[in-house]
C-alpha positions as CSV (number, residue, x, y, z in Angstrom):
1,L,52.7,-4.4,3.1
2,S,50.8,-2.4,0.5
3,M,48.4,-5.3,-0.1
4,L,47.9,-5.7,3.7
5,R,47.0,-2.0,4.0
6,R,44.5,-2.3,1.2
7,V,42.9,-5.4,2.8
8,S,42.8,-3.6,6.2
9,S,41.2,-0.5,4.6
10,C,38.5,-2.7,3.0
11,L,37.8,-4.5,6.2
12,C,37.5,-1.2,8.1
13,Y,35.2,0.1,5.4
14,Y,32.8,-2.9,5.5
15,Y,32.9,-2.8,9.3
16,F,32.0,0.9,9.1
17,L,29.0,0.1,6.8
18,L,27.9,-2.7,9.2
19,V,28.0,-0.4,12.2
20,C,26.2,2.4,10.3
21,L,23.5,-0.1,9.1
22,G,23.1,-1.5,12.6
23,T,22.9,2.0,14.1
24,T,20.3,3.1,11.5
25,L,18.1,0.0,11.8
26,S,18.2,0.0,15.6
27,D,17.2,3.6,15.8
28,N,13.7,3.6,17.2
29,K,13.0,7.1,15.8
30,R,13.1,6.3,12.1
31,A,10.3,5.5,9.6
32,P,9.1,1.9,9.7
33,Q,11.2,-0.4,7.5
34,V,11.1,-3.9,6.0
35,V,14.4,-5.8,6.3
36,K,15.5,-9.3,5.5
37,F,17.4,-11.8,7.7
38,L,19.4,-14.7,6.2
39,N,18.3,-17.8,8.1
40,T,21.1,-19.7,9.8
41,S,20.1,-22.9,8.2
42,S,20.5,-21.3,4.8
43,F,24.2,-20.5,5.0
44,S,25.0,-24.0,3.7
45,H,21.8,-24.4,1.7
46,Q,22.2,-24.5,-2.1
47,F,19.3,-22.7,-3.5
48,N,18.5,-21.4,-7.0
49,S,16.9,-18.0,-7.9
50,S,13.4,-19.5,-7.9
51,D,13.4,-20.1,-4.2
52,V,15.7,-17.3,-3.0
53,Y,13.0,-15.9,-0.8
54,S,12.9,-19.1,1.2
55,A,16.4,-18.5,2.5
56,Y,15.3,-15.3,4.3
57,T,12.9,-14.2,7.0
58,F,11.4,-10.7,6.5
59,Y,10.7,-8.3,9.4
60,L,8.8,-5.1,9.8
61,L,10.7,-2.8,12.1
62,S,8.7,0.0,13.8
63,N,9.1,1.8,17.2
64,G,11.7,-0.6,18.4
65,V,9.7,-3.8,17.6
66,A,10.5,-6.4,15.0
67,R,7.5,-8.3,13.6
68,E,7.8,-11.1,11.0
69,V,6.1,-10.4,7.6
70,H,5.1,-13.1,5.2
71,Q,7.0,-12.9,2.0
72,K,3.9,-12.4,-0.1
73,D,2.9,-9.4,1.9
74,I,6.3,-7.5,1.6
75,S,5.0,-5.2,-1.1
76,F,2.2,-4.1,1.2
77,F,4.8,-2.4,3.5
78,T,7.6,-1.3,1.2
79,K,8.3,-0.3,-2.4
80,E,11.8,-1.8,-2.3
81,S,12.6,-4.8,-4.5
82,F,14.0,-8.0,-2.9
83,Q,17.4,-6.9,-4.0
84,T,17.2,-3.5,-2.4
85,I,15.6,-4.5,0.9
86,P,18.3,-4.0,3.6
87,E,19.7,-7.2,5.1
88,I,19.9,-7.2,8.9
89,T,22.5,-9.0,11.1
90,K,21.6,-11.3,14.0
91,D,23.1,-8.9,16.5
92,V,21.0,-5.9,15.2
93,L,17.9,-8.0,15.1
94,A,18.4,-9.0,18.7
95,S,18.4,-5.3,19.7
96,F,14.7,-5.1,18.8
97,N,11.8,-6.4,20.9
98,H,10.0,-9.1,19.0
99,G,6.2,-8.7,18.5
100,D,3.5,-10.8,17.0
101,N,3.7,-11.7,13.3
102,V,2.0,-9.3,11.0
103,P,-1.5,-10.7,10.2
104,N,-2.2,-12.0,6.7
105,C,-2.8,-9.2,4.3
106,E,-4.4,-11.1,1.4
107,F,-6.9,-9.0,-0.5
108,N,-10.4,-10.3,-1.0
109,K,-11.2,-9.1,-4.5
110,D,-14.9,-9.9,-4.1
111,N,-15.4,-7.4,-1.3
112,G,-14.3,-4.1,-2.9
113,F,-14.0,-0.9,-0.9
114,D,-14.6,-2.3,2.5
115,E,-11.9,-4.8,2.1
116,A,-9.4,-2.1,0.9
117,T,-10.3,-0.2,4.1
118,R,-9.7,-3.3,6.3
119,L,-6.3,-3.8,4.7
120,G,-5.4,-0.2,5.1
121,I,-6.3,-0.2,8.8
122,L,-4.4,-3.5,9.1
123,R,-1.3,-1.9,7.6
124,I,-1.5,1.1,9.8
125,S,-2.0,-0.9,13.0
126,S,1.0,-3.1,12.0
127,L,3.1,0.0,11.8
128,Q,1.8,1.8,14.9
129,K,-0.4,0.6,17.8
130,G,-3.7,2.4,18.4
131,L,-3.5,5.4,20.8
132,V,-7.0,6.7,21.5
133,Y,-8.9,5.2,24.4
134,D,-12.0,6.0,26.5
135,L,-13.9,7.1,23.4
136,R,-17.3,8.7,24.1
137,V,-20.0,10.3,22.1
138,V,-20.4,14.0,23.0
139,C,-23.1,14.9,20.5
140,E,-25.3,13.3,18.0
141,K,-26.3,14.8,14.7
142,C,-23.5,17.3,15.1
143,K,-20.4,18.2,13.1
144,N,-16.8,18.7,14.3
145,P,-17.2,19.8,17.9
146,A,-14.3,21.6,19.5
147,I,-13.7,21.1,23.3
148,I,-11.4,23.0,25.6
149,K,-11.1,23.2,29.4
150,W,-12.3,26.6,30.6
151,N,-13.6,27.7,34.0
152,D,-12.8,24.2,35.4
153,R,-15.3,22.7,33.0
154,L,-15.3,21.3,29.5
155,L,-16.8,23.7,27.0
156,L,-18.1,22.4,23.6
157,C,-18.8,24.4,20.5
158,G,-20.1,22.8,17.3
159,E,-22.6,22.6,14.5
160,F,-25.9,20.8,15.1
161,Q,-28.3,19.7,12.4
162,S,-31.2,21.2,14.3
163,H,-29.7,24.6,14.2
164,G,-28.2,24.7,10.7
165,T,-24.8,26.5,10.6
166,Q,-25.4,28.3,13.9
167,L,-22.6,27.4,16.3
168,I,-23.9,26.0,19.5
169,F,-22.3,25.9,22.9
170,S,-22.8,23.5,25.8
171,W,-21.0,22.3,29.0
172,I,-19.8,18.7,29.3
173,N,-19.9,17.1,32.7
174,D,-16.5,15.4,33.1
175,T,-17.1,14.3,36.7
176,R,-19.0,11.5,38.4
177,Y,-21.3,14.0,40.1
178,P,-24.0,16.4,38.9
179,F,-23.0,20.0,38.3
180,Y,-23.4,21.9,41.5
181,S,-25.9,24.3,39.9
182,V,-29.1,23.6,38.0
183,E,-28.9,27.1,36.4
184,D,-27.1,27.8,33.2
185,H,-23.5,28.4,34.1
186,L,-22.3,31.7,32.5
187,G,-25.4,31.6,30.3
188,I,-24.6,28.2,28.8
189,A,-26.7,25.0,29.5
190,T,-25.4,21.5,29.8
191,K,-27.3,20.6,26.6
192,V,-27.5,22.2,23.2
193,H,-28.0,25.9,23.9
194,K,-28.3,29.1,22.0
195,L,-26.4,32.1,23.3
196,Q,-28.0,35.5,22.9
197,T,-24.9,36.5,20.9
198,E,-25.1,34.1,17.9
199,L,-22.4,32.9,15.6
200,Y,-22.8,31.2,12.2
201,G,-20.1,29.2,10.5
202,I,-18.4,25.8,10.4
203,D,-15.4,24.0,11.9
204,P,-14.9,26.0,15.1
205,R,-11.7,26.0,17.2
206,L,-11.6,27.3,20.8
207,L,-8.7,29.0,22.6
208,A,-8.8,29.7,26.3
209,I,-7.2,33.1,26.9
210,S,-7.8,33.3,30.7
211,E,-10.4,32.2,33.2
212,D,-12.5,35.1,32.0
213,K,-12.0,35.0,28.2
214,F,-11.9,32.6,25.3
215,L,-11.7,32.9,21.5
216,V,-13.7,31.2,18.8
217,I,-12.2,30.9,15.3
218,Y,-14.3,29.4,12.5
219,S,-14.9,29.5,8.8
220,L,-17.8,31.1,7.0
221,Y,-20.1,28.9,5.1
222,G,-23.4,29.2,3.3
223,K,-25.1,29.6,0.0
224,H,-23.1,32.6,-1.0
225,V,-20.0,32.3,1.2
226,R,-18.8,28.8,0.7
227,N,-15.2,28.7,2.1
228,G,-15.7,32.4,2.6
229,G,-12.8,33.0,5.0
230,I,-11.9,33.0,8.6
231,V,-13.9,34.7,11.4
232,L,-12.7,35.4,14.9
233,A,-14.9,36.2,17.9
234,G,-14.1,36.6,21.6
235,Y,-16.3,35.9,24.7
236,E,-15.8,37.0,28.3
237,K,-17.7,36.9,31.5
238,N,-20.2,39.7,32.0
239,K,-18.4,42.3,34.1
240,T,-21.6,43.3,35.9
241,N,-23.2,40.1,37.1
242,N,-20.4,37.5,36.3
243,S,-23.2,35.0,35.5
244,T,-23.5,35.4,31.7
245,M,-21.1,35.9,28.8
246,E,-20.8,38.7,26.2
247,F,-18.6,39.6,23.3
248,Y,-15.3,41.3,24.1
249,L,-14.5,40.9,20.4
250,T,-17.5,40.9,18.1
251,P,-17.3,38.5,15.1
252,R,-15.1,39.8,12.4
253,K,-13.3,38.4,9.4
254,M,-9.6,37.8,9.6
255,Y,-7.3,37.9,6.5
256,L,-3.6,37.9,5.7
257,E,-2.0,41.3,5.2
258,G,-1.8,42.1,1.5
259,D,-4.1,39.1,0.6
260,K,-7.6,40.2,1.6
261,D,-9.5,38.1,-1.0
262,S,-7.9,34.7,-0.5
263,K,-10.2,32.0,1.0
264,Q,-8.6,30.8,4.2
265,K,-9.6,27.8,6.3
266,N,-8.5,25.7,9.3
267,W,-6.2,28.2,11.1
268,M,-5.0,26.7,14.3
269,P,-4.9,29.0,17.4
270,F,-2.4,28.9,20.2
271,L,-1.1,31.3,22.9
272,Y,2.4,32.6,22.9
273,N,3.4,35.2,25.5
274,N,-0.4,35.5,26.3
275,T,-1.0,36.7,22.8
276,P,-3.2,34.6,20.3
277,H,-1.2,33.3,17.4
278,F,-2.4,31.2,14.5
279,I,-0.9,28.4,12.4
280,Q,-1.9,29.4,8.9
281,R,-0.1,26.4,7.3
282,I,1.8,23.5,8.9
283,N,4.2,22.6,6.1
284,P,5.8,25.0,5.2
285,M,5.1,26.2,8.8
286,H,3.6,29.7,8.7
287,V,2.6,31.4,11.9
288,V,0.7,34.7,12.0
289,K,-0.8,37.0,14.6
290,I,-3.2,40.0,14.4
291,L,-1.3,43.2,13.5
292,Y,-4.2,45.7,13.4
293,H,-7.8,46.2,12.4
294,D,-8.6,47.8,9.0
295,E,-11.0,50.6,8.4
296,T,-13.9,48.1,8.4
297,G,-12.9,46.5,11.7
298,Q,-11.6,43.3,10.1
299,C,-8.5,41.7,11.6
300,V,-5.4,41.9,9.6
301,A,-2.9,39.1,10.3
302,G,0.8,39.3,9.5
303,S,3.7,36.8,9.5
304,V,5.5,36.0,12.7
305,S,7.6,33.3,11.1
306,L,7.7,31.3,7.9
307,Q,9.9,28.2,7.6
308,P,10.9,26.2,4.5
309,K,8.9,23.2,3.4
310,L,10.3,19.9,5.0
311,A,10.3,16.3,3.9
312,M,7.8,14.2,5.8
313,H,7.2,10.5,6.6
314,W,3.5,10.9,5.9
315,E,1.8,9.2,2.9
316,Y,-1.8,10.0,3.6
317,G,-2.4,13.2,1.7
318,E,-1.6,16.9,2.2
319,I,-1.2,17.9,5.8
320,R,-3.9,20.5,6.8
321,G,-5.0,22.4,9.8
322,G,-6.6,20.7,12.9
323,T,-7.0,21.6,16.5
324,N,-5.7,24.4,18.7
325,A,-2.1,23.9,19.9
326,V,-1.0,23.5,23.6
327,L,2.4,24.2,25.1
328,L,4.0,21.2,26.7
329,E,5.9,23.0,29.4
330,D,8.1,20.0,30.5
331,I,9.6,19.5,27.0
332,G,9.3,23.0,25.6
333,E,7.2,22.2,22.6
334,Y,3.7,22.9,21.4
335,L,1.4,20.0,20.5
336,G,-1.4,19.9,18.0
337,L,-3.4,17.6,15.8
338,F,-3.7,17.9,12.0
339,H,-5.9,16.3,9.4
340,S,-5.3,15.1,5.8
341,M,-7.3,13.6,3.0
342,G,-5.8,10.6,1.2
343,N,-6.6,7.1,0.1
344,F,-6.0,3.6,1.4
345,A,-4.2,1.3,-1.0
346,M,-6.5,-0.1,-3.8
347,E,-9.3,2.3,-2.6
348,S,-10.7,4.9,-4.9
349,K,-12.7,6.7,-2.3
350,S,-11.0,9.4,-0.2
351,T,-10.5,9.1,3.6
352,Y,-10.0,11.8,6.2
353,F,-7.2,10.9,8.6
354,F,-5.6,12.7,11.5
355,G,-2.2,12.8,13.2
356,A,-0.1,14.8,15.7
357,F,2.8,17.2,15.4
358,T,4.9,19.4,17.7
359,F,6.7,22.6,17.0
360,S,9.2,24.8,18.9
361,A,8.1,27.0,21.8
362,E,9.8,30.1,20.6
363,P,9.9,31.9,17.2
364,P,10.9,31.3,14.6
365,F,8.4,28.5,15.1
366,R,9.8,25.3,13.6
367,L,8.1,21.9,13.0
368,L,9.8,19.3,15.2
369,R,7.9,16.0,15.2
370,L,5.1,14.4,13.2
371,S,3.1,11.2,13.2
372,H,4.2,8.8,10.5
373,T,0.8,7.0,10.4
374,P,-2.8,8.1,11.2
375,I,-3.9,7.9,14.8
376,L,-6.2,4.9,15.5
377,D,-8.2,3.9,18.5
378,K,-6.8,1.2,20.9
379,D,-9.2,-1.5,19.5
380,S,-8.3,-1.1,15.8
381,K,-7.4,-4.7,15.3
382,N,-11.0,-5.8,16.1
383,S,-13.7,-3.2,15.5
384,N,-12.0,0.1,14.7
385,L,-14.5,2.8,15.5
386,L,-12.9,5.5,13.4
387,Y,-12.9,3.6,10.1
388,D,-15.8,1.2,10.4
389,G,-19.6,1.3,9.9
390,P,-21.6,3.3,7.4
391,W,-19.8,5.5,4.9
392,F,-19.8,9.2,4.9
393,R,-23.1,10.2,3.2
394,V,-23.1,13.9,2.3
395,M,-23.7,15.5,-1.1
396,G,-22.7,12.2,-2.8
397,L,-19.0,13.0,-2.4
398,P,-16.6,10.1,-3.1
399,I,-15.5,9.8,0.6
400,N,-15.8,6.8,2.9
401,F,-14.8,8.0,6.3
402,V,-14.2,11.5,7.8
403,N,-12.4,11.9,11.1
404,Y,-11.8,15.6,11.6
405,P,-10.0,16.8,14.8
406,T,-11.0,20.2,16.2
407,G,-10.3,20.2,20.0
408,L,-7.4,19.5,22.3
409,F,-6.3,20.1,25.9
410,V,-3.7,18.4,28.0
411,E,-3.6,17.4,31.7
412,Q,0.2,17.7,31.9
413,A,0.6,16.4,35.4
414,A,-1.4,13.2,34.6
415,G,0.2,12.9,31.1
416,I,-3.2,12.7,29.3
417,V,-4.1,14.4,26.0
418,H,-7.9,15.0,25.6
419,I,-9.1,15.3,22.0
420,S,-12.4,16.0,20.2
421,F,-13.2,15.2,16.6
422,G,-16.1,14.9,14.2
423,H,-16.9,11.6,12.6
424,N,-18.6,11.5,9.2
425,D,-20.2,15.0,9.8
426,I,-22.9,13.3,12.0
427,T,-21.3,12.4,15.4
428,G,-19.0,14.2,17.8
429,Y,-16.5,12.2,19.9
430,R,-14.0,12.8,22.6
431,G,-11.2,10.6,23.7
432,K,-7.9,10.3,25.5
433,I,-4.3,9.6,24.5
434,N,-1.3,8.9,26.8
435,L,1.0,11.9,26.2
436,Q,4.2,9.9,26.3
437,E,2.8,7.2,23.9
438,L,1.8,10.0,21.5
439,L,5.2,11.6,21.6
440,D,6.9,8.2,21.1
441,S,4.8,7.5,18.1
442,M,6.1,10.6,16.2
443,L,9.2,10.9,14.2
444,P,11.6,13.9,14.1
445,V,11.2,16.2,11.1
446,S,14.3,17.1,9.2
């Protein structure tokens, strides 16, 4: 009887492990994973250690899809050894949809950097399908344009080579028809246009406050002020004629309370209770807001919430600031895009990537979900726009591609996310992402 109990306990324990493994592997919201499956024909096959691989089929599991991976390409997707790669059962494997086999990942050593980039994109697209569609150029010879929807039109702000570091505004026609007026709407033209109230800086972000007001947050830059801090400015409709814009908040530097001399960049604005807040850092998540103005008129920002640093399924460099954030009212989370600078495997040049994240709608603001791979366009398998073409050519920096997100707004009823980003500091793009597909592509943060 004692022996029977021990055998029964062992069987229950192994059944528990099997159930846990099956539950874990069939969970669509976990990091991509390589698993091995013992082929049915191999149960009675006598094999030696030299051909142990031939007894198994290897699969890449990602977003509920199982795709077969050639055994020589396993190391491209996992750091696990053959012995430590989890083995999957037939029933668990059957719970996944089966996709196309992962394409051959053989490295062409004669083709250097471009080949490393191709393989890097191949790996990413094997883990996560492309998301961005309807890509359009919004400005040439421009850098990192931010776009928001304001006054029922798309408002762009960016740097243009023809104007140095002056920030330029323009309207973008997002309809099939000409604008109803040939005059400058609110003092802004449909092409590159100087406002009478000029701003000088880099990497602007826009935040719509109301139909009458919007904020611009940007970084100082120049011969003597490289990475010289954050500046905030606010525009509103002219209260007299309602046909032009003027400052309601003149440009002024913004700094953290008690840390006036630190060089801040890439703060991400969002509205909470109709008050501008700013993500100073994503991980650990630090949200601030303006507390008061000092004796020189500068904005002093203080903490609203600061969360502990969390573990991430992101292997493409440090997560840094990106776009403004927008509240998704249906799910009660804010959505934003971030950027990072990392390297493709076997690539010595750095690459700028971007991904998405969500955070809680109420303070303390907590990071909830995060992309596990960089966002690509829908055609990444063939001629990926974001990571193809001429390399980044500025100041001789060891960088191949720069994709830098700065603008975001959401058509919530239609489920469409509109984004804008700069490519290689020379072209501005806008594109669309299906909101549900974007949410499904992210993993929970723990």
